[in-house]
SEFIZA-3560 file (N, C-alpha, C; in Angstrom, 3 decimals):
REM SEFIZA-3560
<numar><xx>9.404</xx><yy>98.046</yy><zz>233.963</zz><atom>N</atom></numar>
<numar><xx>9.332</xx><yy>98.381</yy><zz>235.354</zz><atom>CA</atom></numar>
<numar><xx>9.710</xx><yy>99.844</yy><zz>235.565</zz><atom>C</atom></numar>
<numar><xx>10.677</xx><yy>100.354</yy><zz>234.808</zz><atom>N</atom></numar>
<numar><xx>11.085</xx><yy>101.741</yy><zz>235.015</zz><atom>CA</atom></numar>
<numar><xx>9.993</xx><yy>102.715</yy><zz>234.591</zz><atom>C</atom></numar>
<numar><xx>9.175</xx><yy>102.344</yy><zz>233.626</zz><atom>N</atom></numar>
<numar><xx>8.075</xx><yy>103.222</yy><zz>233.220</zz><atom>CA</atom></numar>
<numar><xx>7.024</xx><yy>103.324</yy><zz>234.315</zz><atom>C</atom></numar>
<numar><xx>6.894</xx><yy>102.295</yy><zz>235.119</zz><atom>N</atom></numar>
<numar><xx>5.952</xx><yy>102.339</yy><zz>236.235</zz><atom>CA</atom></numar>
<numar><xx>6.466</xx><yy>103.279</yy><zz>237.320</zz><atom>C</atom></numar>
<numar><xx>7.753</xx><yy>103.226</yy><zz>237.583</zz><atom>N</atom></numar>
<numar><xx>8.324</xx><yy>104.068</yy><zz>238.636</zz><atom>CA</atom></numar>
<numar><xx>8.367</xx><yy>105.538</yy><zz>238.238</zz><atom>C</atom></numar>
<numar><xx>8.758</xx><yy>105.817</yy><zz>236.993</zz><atom>N</atom></numar>
<numar><xx>8.971</xx><yy>107.198</yy><zz>236.564</zz><atom>CA</atom></numar>
<numar><xx>7.783</xx><yy>107.801</yy><zz>235.824</zz><atom>C</atom></numar>
<numar><xx>6.773</xx><yy>107.012</yy><zz>235.512</zz><atom>N</atom></numar>
<numar><xx>5.584</xx><yy>107.474</yy><zz>234.774</zz><atom>CA</atom></numar>
<numar><xx>5.945</xx><yy>108.056</yy><zz>233.404</zz><atom>C</atom></numar>
<numar><xx>6.938</xx><yy>107.499</yy><zz>232.772</zz><atom>N</atom></numar>
<numar><xx>7.322</xx><yy>107.944</yy><zz>231.441</zz><atom>CA</atom></numar>
<numar><xx>8.818</xx><yy>107.774</yy><zz>231.237</zz><atom>C</atom></numar>
<numar><xx>9.293</xx><yy>108.278</yy><zz>230.118</zz><atom>N</atom></numar>
<numar><xx>10.708</xx><yy>108.182</yy><zz>229.801</zz><atom>CA</atom></numar>
<numar><xx>11.403</xx><yy>109.444</yy><zz>230.294</zz><atom>C</atom></numar>
<numar><xx>12.468</xx><yy>109.278</yy><zz>231.036</zz><atom>N</atom></numar>
<numar><xx>13.225</xx><yy>110.409</yy><zz>231.556</zz><atom>CA</atom></numar>
<numar><xx>14.674</xx><yy>110.297</yy><zz>231.089</zz><atom>C</atom></numar>
<numar><xx>15.375</xx><yy>111.413</yy><zz>231.164</zz><atom>N</atom></numar>
<numar><xx>16.778</xx><yy>111.421</yy><zz>230.772</zz><atom>CA</atom></numar>
<numar><xx>17.576</xx><yy>110.525</yy><zz>231.723</zz><atom>C</atom></numar>
<numar><xx>18.544</xx><yy>109.812</yy><zz>231.174</zz><atom>N</atom></numar>
<numar><xx>19.404</xx><yy>108.910</yy><zz>231.948</zz><atom>CA</atom></numar>
<numar><xx>18.638</xx><yy>107.756</yy><zz>232.585</zz><atom>C</atom></numar>
<numar><xx>17.599</xx><yy>107.270</yy><zz>231.913</zz><atom>N</atom></numar>
<numar><xx>16.810</xx><yy>106.167</yy><zz>232.465</zz><atom>CA</atom></numar>
<numar><xx>17.623</xx><yy>104.864</yy><zz>232.504</zz><atom>C</atom></numar>
<numar><xx>18.606</xx><yy>104.733</yy><zz>231.597</zz><atom>N</atom></numar>
<numar><xx>19.416</xx><yy>103.512</yy><zz>231.599</zz><atom>CA</atom></numar>
<numar><xx>20.539</xx><yy>103.562</yy><zz>232.627</zz><atom>C</atom></numar>
<numar><xx>20.774</xx><yy>104.720</yy><zz>233.216</zz><atom>N</atom></numar>
<numar><xx>21.778</xx><yy>104.901</yy><zz>234.279</zz><atom>CA</atom></numar>
<numar><xx>23.164</xx><yy>104.431</yy><zz>233.855</zz><atom>C</atom></numar>
<numar><xx>23.525</xx><yy>104.666</yy><zz>232.595</zz><atom>N</atom></numar>
<numar><xx>24.858</xx><yy>104.313</yy><zz>232.132</zz><atom>CA</atom></numar>
<numar><xx>25.046</xx><yy>102.849</yy><zz>231.809</zz><atom>C</atom></numar>
<numar><xx>23.975</xx><yy>102.100</yy><zz>231.707</zz><atom>N</atom></numar>
<numar><xx>24.095</xx><yy>100.668</yy><zz>231.448</zz><atom>CA</atom></numar>
<numar><xx>23.791</xx><yy>100.298</yy><zz>230.003</zz><atom>C</atom></numar>
<numar><xx>23.652</xx><yy>101.274</yy><zz>229.146</zz><atom>N</atom></numar>
<numar><xx>23.448</xx><yy>100.991</yy><zz>227.729</zz><atom>CA</atom></numar>
<numar><xx>24.647</xx><yy>100.285</yy><zz>227.126</zz><atom>C</atom></numar>
<numar><xx>25.840</xx><yy>100.635</yy><zz>227.596</zz><atom>N</atom></numar>
<numar><xx>27.060</xx><yy>99.974</yy><zz>227.153</zz><atom>CA</atom></numar>
<numar><xx>27.016</xx><yy>98.488</yy><zz>227.491</zz><atom>C</atom></numar>
<numar><xx>26.521</xx><yy>98.164</yy><zz>228.660</zz><atom>N</atom></numar>
<numar><xx>26.436</xx><yy>96.765</yy><zz>229.076</zz><atom>CA</atom></numar>
<numar><xx>25.393</xx><yy>96.027</yy><zz>228.238</zz><atom>C</atom></numar>
<numar><xx>24.296</xx><yy>96.695</yy><zz>227.889</zz><atom>N</atom></numar>
<numar><xx>23.282</xx><yy>96.065</yy><zz>227.036</zz><atom>CA</atom></numar>
<numar><xx>23.844</xx><yy>95.783</yy><zz>225.646</zz><atom>C</atom></numar>
<numar><xx>24.585</xx><yy>96.724</yy><zz>225.093</zz><atom>N</atom></numar>
<numar><xx>25.218</xx><yy>96.487</yy><zz>223.791</zz><atom>CA</atom></numar>
<numar><xx>26.255</xx><yy>95.374</yy><zz>223.879</zz><atom>C</atom></numar>
<numar><xx>26.960</xx><yy>95.298</yy><zz>224.977</zz><atom>N</atom></numar>
<numar><xx>27.941</xx><yy>94.230</yy><zz>225.158</zz><atom>CA</atom></numar>
<numar><xx>27.266</xx><yy>92.866</yy><zz>225.204</zz><atom>C</atom></numar>
<numar><xx>26.075</xx><yy>92.789</yy><zz>225.785</zz><atom>N</atom></numar>
<numar><xx>25.317</xx><yy>91.527</yy><zz>225.793</zz><atom>CA</atom></numar>
<numar><xx>25.013</xx><yy>91.077</yy><zz>224.373</zz><atom>C</atom></numar>
<numar><xx>24.600</xx><yy>92.017</yy><zz>223.537</zz><atom>N</atom></numar>
<numar><xx>24.244</xx><yy>91.686</yy><zz>222.154</zz><atom>CA</atom></numar>
<numar><xx>25.479</xx><yy>91.273</yy><zz>221.364</zz><atom>C</atom></numar>
<numar><xx>26.565</xx><yy>92.023</yy><zz>221.498</zz><atom>N</atom></numar>
<numar><xx>27.779</xx><yy>91.725</yy><zz>220.741</zz><atom>CA</atom></numar>
<numar><xx>28.401</xx><yy>90.413</yy><zz>221.200</zz><atom>C</atom></numar>
<numar><xx>28.504</xx><yy>90.201</yy><zz>222.494</zz><atom>N</atom></numar>
<numar><xx>29.134</xx><yy>88.984</yy><zz>223.005</zz><atom>CA</atom></numar>
<numar><xx>28.311</xx><yy>87.742</yy><zz>222.686</zz><atom>C</atom></numar>
<numar><xx>26.988</xx><yy>87.894</yy><zz>222.590</zz><atom>N</atom></numar>
<numar><xx>26.146</xx><yy>86.732</yy><zz>222.315</zz><atom>CA</atom></numar>
<numar><xx>26.045</xx><yy>86.422</yy><zz>220.832</zz><atom>C</atom></numar>
<numar><xx>26.459</xx><yy>87.340</yy><zz>219.978</zz><atom>N</atom></numar>
<numar><xx>26.343</xx><yy>87.101</yy><zz>218.543</zz><atom>CA</atom></numar>
<numar><xx>24.901</xx><yy>87.020</yy><zz>218.099</zz><atom>C</atom></numar>
<numar><xx>24.035</xx><yy>87.824</yy><zz>218.683</zz><atom>N</atom></numar>
<numar><xx>22.606</xx><yy>87.913</yy><zz>218.377</zz><atom>CA</atom></numar>
<numar><xx>21.822</xx><yy>86.664</yy><zz>218.783</zz><atom>C</atom></numar>
<numar><xx>22.375</xx><yy>85.854</yy><zz>219.650</zz><atom>N</atom></numar>
<numar><xx>21.672</xx><yy>84.681</yy><zz>220.170</zz><atom>CA</atom></numar>
<numar><xx>20.922</xx><yy>85.094</yy><zz>221.439</zz><atom>C</atom></numar>
<numar><xx>19.581</xx><yy>85.004</yy><zz>221.448</zz><atom>N</atom></numar>
<numar><xx>18.830</xx><yy>85.499</yy><zz>222.607</zz><atom>CA</atom></numar>
<numar><xx>19.096</xx><yy>84.728</yy><zz>223.901</zz><atom>C</atom></numar>
<numar><xx>19.381</xx><yy>83.448</yy><zz>223.803</zz><atom>N</atom></numar>
<numar><xx>19.662</xx><yy>82.662</yy><zz>225.005</zz><atom>CA</atom></numar>
<numar><xx>20.988</xx><yy>83.102</yy><zz>225.627</zz><atom>C</atom></numar>
<numar><xx>22.011</xx><yy>83.248</yy><zz>224.787</zz><atom>N</atom></numar>
<numar><xx>23.299</xx><yy>83.718</yy><zz>225.299</zz><atom>CA</atom></numar>
<numar><xx>23.206</xx><yy>85.150</yy><zz>225.810</zz><atom>C</atom></numar>
<numar><xx>22.443</xx><yy>85.992</yy><zz>225.129</zz><atom>N</atom></numar>
<numar><xx>22.279</xx><yy>87.377</yy><zz>225.583</zz><atom>CA</atom></numar>
<numar><xx>21.638</xx><yy>87.421</yy><zz>226.964</zz><atom>C</atom></numar>
<numar><xx>20.673</xx><yy>86.549</yy><zz>227.196</zz><atom>N</atom></numar>
<numar><xx>20.049</xx><yy>86.471</yy><zz>228.518</zz><atom>CA</atom></numar>
<numar><xx>21.055</xx><yy>86.001</yy><zz>229.565</zz><atom>C</atom></numar>
<numar><xx>21.867</xx><yy>85.030</yy><zz>229.206</zz><atom>N</atom></numar>
<numar><xx>22.904</xx><yy>84.555</yy><zz>230.122</zz><atom>CA</atom></numar>
<numar><xx>23.909</xx><yy>85.643</yy><zz>230.466</zz><atom>C</atom></numar>
<numar><xx>24.333</xx><yy>86.402</yy><zz>229.453</zz><atom>N</atom></numar>
<numar><xx>25.263</xx><yy>87.500</yy><zz>229.715</zz><atom>CA</atom></numar>
<numar><xx>24.602</xx><yy>88.597</yy><zz>230.545</zz><atom>C</atom></numar>
<numar><xx>23.326</xx><yy>88.849</yy><zz>230.328</zz><atom>N</atom></numar>
<numar><xx>22.613</xx><yy>89.848</yy><zz>231.132</zz><atom>CA</atom></numar>
<numar><xx>22.577</xx><yy>89.420</yy><zz>232.599</zz><atom>C</atom></numar>
<numar><xx>22.350</xx><yy>88.129</yy><zz>232.840</zz><atom>N</atom></numar>
<numar><xx>22.386</xx><yy>87.633</yy><zz>234.220</zz><atom>CA</atom></numar>
<numar><xx>23.794</xx><yy>87.760</yy><zz>234.811</zz><atom>C</atom></numar>
<numar><xx>24.818</xx><yy>87.470</yy><zz>234.008</zz><atom>N</atom></numar>
<numar><xx>26.197</xx><yy>87.596</yy><zz>234.479</zz><atom>CA</atom></numar>
<numar><xx>26.512</xx><yy>89.039</yy><zz>234.866</zz><atom>C</atom></numar>
<numar><xx>26.118</xx><yy>89.984</yy><zz>234.017</zz><atom>N</atom></numar>
<numar><xx>26.400</xx><yy>91.386</yy><zz>234.308</zz><atom>CA</atom></numar>
<numar><xx>25.560</xx><yy>91.880</yy><zz>235.485</zz><atom>C</atom></numar>
<numar><xx>24.336</xx><yy>91.396</yy><zz>235.602</zz><atom>N</atom></numar>
<numar><xx>23.517</xx><yy>91.738</yy><zz>236.763</zz><atom>CA</atom></numar>
<numar><xx>24.104</xx><yy>91.183</yy><zz>238.049</zz><atom>C</atom></numar>
<numar><xx>24.629</xx><yy>89.959</yy><zz>237.973</zz><atom>N</atom></numar>
<numar><xx>25.282</xx><yy>89.370</yy><zz>239.140</zz><atom>CA</atom></numar>
<numar><xx>26.509</xx><yy>90.175</yy><zz>239.538</zz><atom>C</atom></numar>
<numar><xx>27.287</xx><yy>90.620</yy><zz>238.542</zz><atom>N</atom></numar>
<numar><xx>28.481</xx><yy>91.410</yy><zz>238.868</zz><atom>CA</atom></numar>
<numar><xx>28.097</xx><yy>92.744</yy><zz>239.501</zz><atom>C</atom></numar>
<numar><xx>26.968</xx><yy>93.314</yy><zz>239.105</zz><atom>N</atom></numar>
<numar><xx>26.509</xx><yy>94.542</yy><zz>239.745</zz><atom>CA</atom></numar>
<numar><xx>26.042</xx><yy>94.275</yy><zz>241.178</zz><atom>C</atom></numar>
<numar><xx>25.392</xx><yy>93.151</yy><zz>241.395</zz><atom>N</atom></numar>
<numar><xx>24.985</xx><yy>92.786</yy><zz>242.757</zz><atom>CA</atom></numar>
<numar><xx>26.202</xx><yy>92.562</yy><zz>243.648</zz><atom>C</atom></numar>
<numar><xx>27.250</xx><yy>91.973</yy><zz>243.088</zz><atom>N</atom></numar>
<numar><xx>28.494</xx><yy>91.794</yy><zz>243.842</zz><atom>CA</atom></numar>
<numar><xx>29.085</xx><yy>93.151</yy><zz>244.209</zz><atom>C</atom></numar>
<numar><xx>29.034</xx><yy>94.095</yy><zz>243.272</zz><atom>N</atom></numar>
<numar><xx>29.566</xx><yy>95.434</yy><zz>243.546</zz><atom>CA</atom></numar>
<numar><xx>28.802</xx><yy>96.104</yy><zz>244.683</zz><atom>C</atom></numar>
<numar><xx>27.478</xx><yy>96.009</yy><zz>244.663</zz><atom>N</atom></numar>
<numar><xx>26.690</xx><yy>96.607</yy><zz>245.745</zz><atom>CA</atom></numar>
<numar><xx>26.945</xx><yy>95.902</yy><zz>247.079</zz><atom>C</atom></numar>
<numar><xx>27.151</xx><yy>94.598</yy><zz>247.029</zz><atom>N</atom></numar>
<numar><xx>27.454</xx><yy>93.853</yy><zz>248.254</zz><atom>CA</atom></numar>
<numar><xx>28.807</xx><yy>94.269</yy><zz>248.820</zz><atom>C</atom></numar>
<numar><xx>29.804</xx><yy>94.400</yy><zz>247.933</zz><atom>N</atom></numar>
<numar><xx>31.126</xx><yy>94.835</yy><zz>248.379</zz><atom>CA</atom></numar>
<numar><xx>31.090</xx><yy>96.253</yy><zz>248.940</zz><atom>C</atom></numar>
<numar><xx>30.219</xx><yy>97.098</yy><zz>248.397</zz><atom>N</atom></numar>
<numar><xx>30.161</xx><yy>98.495</yy><zz>248.837</zz><atom>CA</atom></numar>
<numar><xx>29.679</xx><yy>98.630</yy><zz>250.278</zz><atom>C</atom></numar>
<numar><xx>28.937</xx><yy>97.653</yy><zz>250.768</zz><atom>N</atom></numar>
<numar><xx>28.424</xx><yy>97.741</yy><zz>252.141</zz><atom>CA</atom></numar>
<numar><xx>29.060</xx><yy>96.727</yy><zz>253.089</zz><atom>C</atom></numar>
<numar><xx>29.978</xx><yy>95.911</yy><zz>252.589</zz><atom>N</atom></numar>
<numar><xx>30.652</xx><yy>94.930</yy><zz>253.437</zz><atom>CA</atom></numar>
<numar><xx>31.671</xx><yy>95.654</yy><zz>254.315</zz><atom>C</atom></numar>
<numar><xx>31.615</xx><yy>95.459</yy><zz>255.629</zz><atom>N</atom></numar>
<numar><xx>32.471</xx><yy>96.235</yy><zz>256.538</zz><atom>CA</atom></numar>
<numar><xx>33.969</xx><yy>96.156</yy><zz>256.252</zz><atom>C</atom></numar>
<numar><xx>34.508</xx><yy>95.023</yy><zz>255.932</zz><atom>N</atom></numar>
<numar><xx>35.948</xx><yy>94.924</yy><zz>255.699</zz><atom>CA</atom></numar>
<numar><xx>36.396</xx><yy>95.554</yy><zz>254.398</zz><atom>C</atom></numar>
<numar><xx>35.513</xx><yy>95.556</yy><zz>253.417</zz><atom>N</atom></numar>
<numar><xx>35.876</xx><yy>96.038</yy><zz>252.087</zz><atom>CA</atom></numar>
<numar><xx>35.626</xx><yy>97.530</yy><zz>251.937</zz><atom>C</atom></numar>
<numar><xx>34.535</xx><yy>98.027</yy><zz>252.497</zz><atom>N</atom></numar>
<numar><xx>34.177</xx><yy>99.424</yy><zz>252.255</zz><atom>CA</atom></numar>
<numar><xx>35.162</xx><yy>100.407</yy><zz>252.879</zz><atom>C</atom></numar>
<numar><xx>35.936</xx><yy>99.978</yy><zz>253.881</zz><atom>N</atom></numar>
<numar><xx>36.939</xx><yy>100.862</yy><zz>254.463</zz><atom>CA</atom></numar>
<numar><xx>38.255</xx><yy>100.843</yy><zz>253.694</zz><atom>C</atom></numar>
<numar><xx>38.544</xx><yy>99.750</yy><zz>252.981</zz><atom>N</atom></numar>
<numar><xx>39.836</xx><yy>99.622</yy><zz>252.306</zz><atom>CA</atom></numar>
<numar><xx>39.796</xx><yy>100.029</yy><zz>250.846</zz><atom>C</atom></numar>
<numar><xx>38.701</xx><yy>99.756</yy><zz>250.158</zz><atom>N</atom></numar>
<numar><xx>38.593</xx><yy>100.069</yy><zz>248.729</zz><atom>CA</atom></numar>
<numar><xx>37.562</xx><yy>101.180</yy><zz>248.558</zz><atom>C</atom></numar>
<numar><xx>37.928</xx><yy>102.263</yy><zz>247.860</zz><atom>N</atom></numar>
<numar><xx>36.945</xx><yy>103.332</yy><zz>247.627</zz><atom>CA</atom></numar>
<numar><xx>35.749</xx><yy>102.820</yy><zz>246.827</zz><atom>C</atom></numar>
<numar><xx>34.581</xx><yy>103.363</yy><zz>247.107</zz><atom>N</atom></numar>
<numar><xx>33.347</xx><yy>102.863</yy><zz>246.503</zz><atom>CA</atom></numar>
<numar><xx>33.336</xx><yy>102.989</yy><zz>244.982</zz><atom>C</atom></numar>
<numar><xx>34.002</xx><yy>104.015</yy><zz>244.429</zz><atom>N</atom></numar>
<numar><xx>33.972</xx><yy>104.164</yy><zz>242.976</zz><atom>CA</atom></numar>
<numar><xx>34.779</xx><yy>103.083</yy><zz>242.283</zz><atom>C</atom></numar>
<numar><xx>35.763</xx><yy>102.482</yy><zz>242.957</zz><atom>N</atom></numar>
<numar><xx>36.451</xx><yy>101.331</yy><zz>242.385</zz><atom>CA</atom></numar>
<numar><xx>35.568</xx><yy>100.087</yy><zz>242.455</zz><atom>C</atom></numar>
<numar><xx>34.820</xx><yy>99.962</yy><zz>243.517</zz><atom>N</atom></numar>
<numar><xx>33.923</xx><yy>98.813</yy><zz>243.668</zz><atom>CA</atom></numar>
<numar><xx>32.837</xx><yy>98.849</yy><zz>242.602</zz><atom>C</atom></numar>
<numar><xx>32.305</xx><yy>100.036</yy><zz>242.310</zz><atom>N</atom></numar>
<numar><xx>31.242</xx><yy>100.142</yy><zz>241.315</zz><atom>CA</atom></numar>
<numar><xx>31.757</xx><yy>100.031</yy><zz>239.880</zz><atom>C</atom></numar>
<numar><xx>33.055</xx><yy>99.889</yy><zz>239.706</zz><atom>N</atom></numar>
<numar><xx>33.620</xx><yy>99.623</yy><zz>238.382</zz><atom>CA</atom></numar>
<numar><xx>33.559</xx><yy>98.143</yy><zz>238.023</zz><atom>C</atom></numar>
<numar><xx>33.243</xx><yy>97.282</yy><zz>238.971</zz><atom>N</atom></numar>
<numar><xx>33.253</xx><yy>95.830</yy><zz>238.746</zz><atom>CA</atom></numar>
<numar><xx>32.380</xx><yy>95.411</yy><zz>237.561</zz><atom>C</atom></numar>
<numar><xx>31.122</xx><yy>95.869</yy><zz>237.429</zz><atom>N</atom></numar>
<numar><xx>30.327</xx><yy>95.424</yy><zz>236.278</zz><atom>CA</atom></numar>
<numar><xx>30.929</xx><yy>95.834</yy><zz>234.934</zz><atom>C</atom></numar>
<numar><xx>31.541</xx><yy>97.001</yy><zz>234.879</zz><atom>N</atom></numar>
<numar><xx>32.128</xx><yy>97.468</yy><zz>233.625</zz><atom>CA</atom></numar>
<numar><xx>33.406</xx><yy>96.711</yy><zz>233.295</zz><atom>C</atom></numar>
<numar><xx>34.173</xx><yy>96.363</yy><zz>234.304</zz><atom>N</atom></numar>
<numar><xx>35.372</xx><yy>95.556</yy><zz>234.079</zz><atom>CA</atom></numar>
<numar><xx>34.986</xx><yy>94.161</yy><zz>233.602</zz><atom>C</atom></numar>
<numar><xx>33.972</xx><yy>93.569</yy><zz>234.219</zz><atom>N</atom></numar>
<numar><xx>33.480</xx><yy>92.255</yy><zz>233.776</zz><atom>CA</atom></numar>
<numar><xx>32.993</xx><yy>92.343</yy><zz>232.330</zz><atom>C</atom></numar>
<numar><xx>32.303</xx><yy>93.427</yy><zz>231.990</zz><atom>N</atom></numar>
<numar><xx>31.814</xx><yy>93.614</yy><zz>230.627</zz><atom>CA</atom></numar>
<numar><xx>32.966</xx><yy>93.667</yy><zz>229.637</zz><atom>C</atom></numar>
<numar><xx>33.985</xx><yy>94.450</yy><zz>229.926</zz><atom>N</atom></numar>
<numar><xx>35.134</xx><yy>94.555</yy><zz>229.028</zz><atom>CA</atom></numar>
<numar><xx>35.854</xx><yy>93.225</yy><zz>228.867</zz><atom>C</atom></numar>
<numar><xx>35.996</xx><yy>92.479</yy><zz>229.948</zz><atom>N</atom></numar>
<numar><xx>36.674</xx><yy>91.180</yy><zz>229.872</zz><atom>CA</atom></numar>
<numar><xx>35.864</xx><yy>90.200</yy><zz>229.029</zz><atom>C</atom></numar>
<numar><xx>34.561</xx><yy>90.141</yy><zz>229.245</zz><atom>N</atom></numar>
<numar><xx>33.711</xx><yy>89.213</yy><zz>228.481</zz><atom>CA</atom></numar>
<numar><xx>33.722</xx><yy>89.568</yy><zz>226.998</zz><atom>C</atom></numar>
<numar><xx>33.612</xx><yy>90.844</yy><zz>226.675</zz><atom>N</atom></numar>
<numar><xx>33.626</xx><yy>91.248</yy><zz>225.264</zz><atom>CA</atom></numar>
<numar><xx>34.985</xx><yy>90.948</yy><zz>224.644</zz><atom>C</atom></numar>
<numar><xx>36.070</xx><yy>91.188</yy><zz>225.363</zz><atom>N</atom></numar>
<numar><xx>37.402</xx><yy>90.902</yy><zz>224.833</zz><atom>CA</atom></numar>
<numar><xx>37.594</xx><yy>89.412</yy><zz>224.572</zz><atom>C</atom></numar>
<numar><xx>37.035</xx><yy>88.573</yy><zz>225.422</zz><atom>N</atom></numar>
<numar><xx>37.176</xx><yy>87.123</yy><zz>225.248</zz><atom>CA</atom></numar>
<numar><xx>36.265</xx><yy>86.611</yy><zz>224.134</zz><atom>C</atom></numar>
<numar><xx>35.040</xx><yy>87.138</yy><zz>224.050</zz><atom>N</atom></numar>
<numar><xx>34.041</xx><yy>86.594</yy><zz>223.127</zz><atom>CA</atom></numar>
<numar><xx>34.045</xx><yy>87.240</yy><zz>221.744</zz><atom>C</atom></numar>
<numar><xx>34.745</xx><yy>88.333</yy><zz>221.540</zz><atom>N</atom></numar>
<numar><xx>34.614</xx><yy>89.093</yy><zz>220.301</zz><atom>CA</atom></numar>
<numar><xx>35.008</xx><yy>88.286</yy><zz>219.062</zz><atom>C</atom></numar>
<numar><xx>35.996</xx><yy>87.442</yy><zz>219.135</zz><atom>N</atom></numar>
<numar><xx>36.407</xx><yy>86.671</yy><zz>217.972</zz><atom>CA</atom></numar>
<numar><xx>35.670</xx><yy>85.356</yy><zz>217.806</zz><atom>C</atom></numar>
<numar><xx>34.913</xx><yy>84.950</yy><zz>218.794</zz><atom>N</atom></numar>
<numar><xx>34.257</xx><yy>83.646</yy><zz>218.766</zz><atom>CA</atom></numar>
<numar><xx>32.864</xx><yy>83.675</yy><zz>218.150</zz><atom>C</atom></numar>
<numar><xx>32.299</xx><yy>84.830</yy><zz>217.970</zz><atom>N</atom></numar>
<numar><xx>30.930</xx><yy>84.955</yy><zz>217.456</zz><atom>CA</atom></numar>
<numar><xx>30.940</xx><yy>85.531</yy><zz>216.056</zz><atom>C</atom></numar>
<numar><xx>30.053</xx><yy>85.027</yy><zz>215.216</zz><atom>N</atom></numar>
<numar><xx>29.899</xx><yy>85.516</yy><zz>213.848</zz><atom>CA</atom></numar>
<numar><xx>28.514</xx><yy>86.109</yy><zz>213.684</zz><atom>C</atom></numar>
<numar><xx>28.469</xx><yy>87.266</yy><zz>213.078</zz><atom>N</atom></numar>
<numar><xx>27.194</xx><yy>87.906</yy><zz>212.786</zz><atom>CA</atom></numar>
<numar><xx>26.753</xx><yy>87.517</yy><zz>211.376</zz><atom>C</atom></numar>
<numar><xx>25.466</xx><yy>87.606</yy><zz>211.072</zz><atom>N</atom></numar>
<numar><xx>24.986</xx><yy>87.266</yy><zz>209.731</zz><atom>CA</atom></numar>
<numar><xx>25.646</xx><yy>88.142</yy><zz>208.662</zz><atom>C</atom></numar>
<numar><xx>25.913</xx><yy>87.543</yy><zz>207.491</zz><atom>N</atom></numar>
<numar><xx>26.546</xx><yy>88.303</yy><zz>206.410</zz><atom>CA</atom></numar>
<numar><xx>25.663</xx><yy>89.429</yy><zz>205.913</zz><atom>C</atom></numar>
<numar><xx>24.354</xx><yy>89.249</yy><zz>205.981</zz><atom>N</atom></numar>
<numar><xx>23.429</xx><yy>90.251</yy><zz>205.457</zz><atom>CA</atom></numar>
<numar><xx>23.145</xx><yy>91.375</yy><zz>206.456</zz><atom>C</atom></numar>
<numar><xx>23.794</xx><yy>91.356</yy><zz>207.591</zz><atom>N</atom></numar>
<numar><xx>23.574</xx><yy>92.396</yy><zz>208.587</zz><atom>CA</atom></numar>
<numar><xx>24.079</xx><yy>93.734</yy><zz>208.053</zz><atom>C</atom></numar>
<numar><xx>23.220</xx><yy>94.709</yy><zz>208.008</zz><atom>N</atom></numar>
<numar><xx>23.581</xx><yy>96.036</yy><zz>207.514</zz><atom>CA</atom></numar>
<numar><xx>23.343</xx><yy>96.238</yy><zz>206.031</zz><atom>C</atom></numar>
<numar><xx>22.953</xx><yy>95.194</yy><zz>205.314</zz><atom>N</atom></numar>
<numar><xx>22.658</xx><yy>95.320</yy><zz>203.888</zz><atom>CA</atom></numar>
<numar><xx>21.192</xx><yy>95.716</yy><zz>203.740</zz><atom>C</atom></numar>
<numar><xx>20.914</xx><yy>96.781</yy><zz>202.989</zz><atom>N</atom></numar>
<numar><xx>19.518</xx><yy>97.206</yy><zz>202.832</zz><atom>CA</atom></numar>
<numar><xx>18.666</xx><yy>96.126</yy><zz>202.157</zz><atom>C</atom></numar>
<numar><xx>17.439</xx><yy>96.004</yy><zz>202.603</zz><atom>N</atom></numar>
<numar><xx>16.509</xx><yy>95.034</yy><zz>202.030</zz><atom>CA</atom></numar>
<numar><xx>15.947</xx><yy>95.598</yy><zz>200.734</zz><atom>C</atom></numar>
<numar><xx>16.008</xx><yy>94.792</yy><zz>199.669</zz><atom>N</atom></numar>
<numar><xx>15.447</xx><yy>95.190</yy><zz>198.375</zz><atom>CA</atom></numar>
<numar><xx>14.394</xx><yy>94.170</yy><zz>197.984</zz><atom>C</atom></numar>
<numar><xx>13.169</xx><yy>94.637</yy><zz>197.910</zz><atom>N</atom></numar>
<numar><xx>12.082</xx><yy>93.745</yy><zz>197.534</zz><atom>CA</atom></numar>
<numar><xx>12.176</xx><yy>93.460</yy><zz>196.041</zz><atom>C</atom></numar>
<numar><xx>12.083</xx><yy>92.192</yy><zz>195.679</zz><atom>N</atom></numar>
<numar><xx>12.229</xx><yy>91.818</yy><zz>194.269</zz><atom>CA</atom></numar>
<numar><xx>10.926</xx><yy>91.850</yy><zz>193.538</zz><atom>C</atom></numar>
//
């Protein structure tokens, strides 16, 4: 979708969300179903941040830059909780040698 909007690849196209994409992969342990679930979780947390940024009671009390930290805080918490529970393949990072 971003290639349609920008007509090509531009600098900062990920808008600082590459860290969140890597967190999806690490927290899921290379499981595509779990990675999709984590992507939805992080997307939901970003939607919550945007909602809080325009909510009348919240936007006057909490500065917007703290509100926009919500997706990154959720990412750090999920990675901290899931980091020991997932195992990566033993052959990950070993060069392939054709026999």
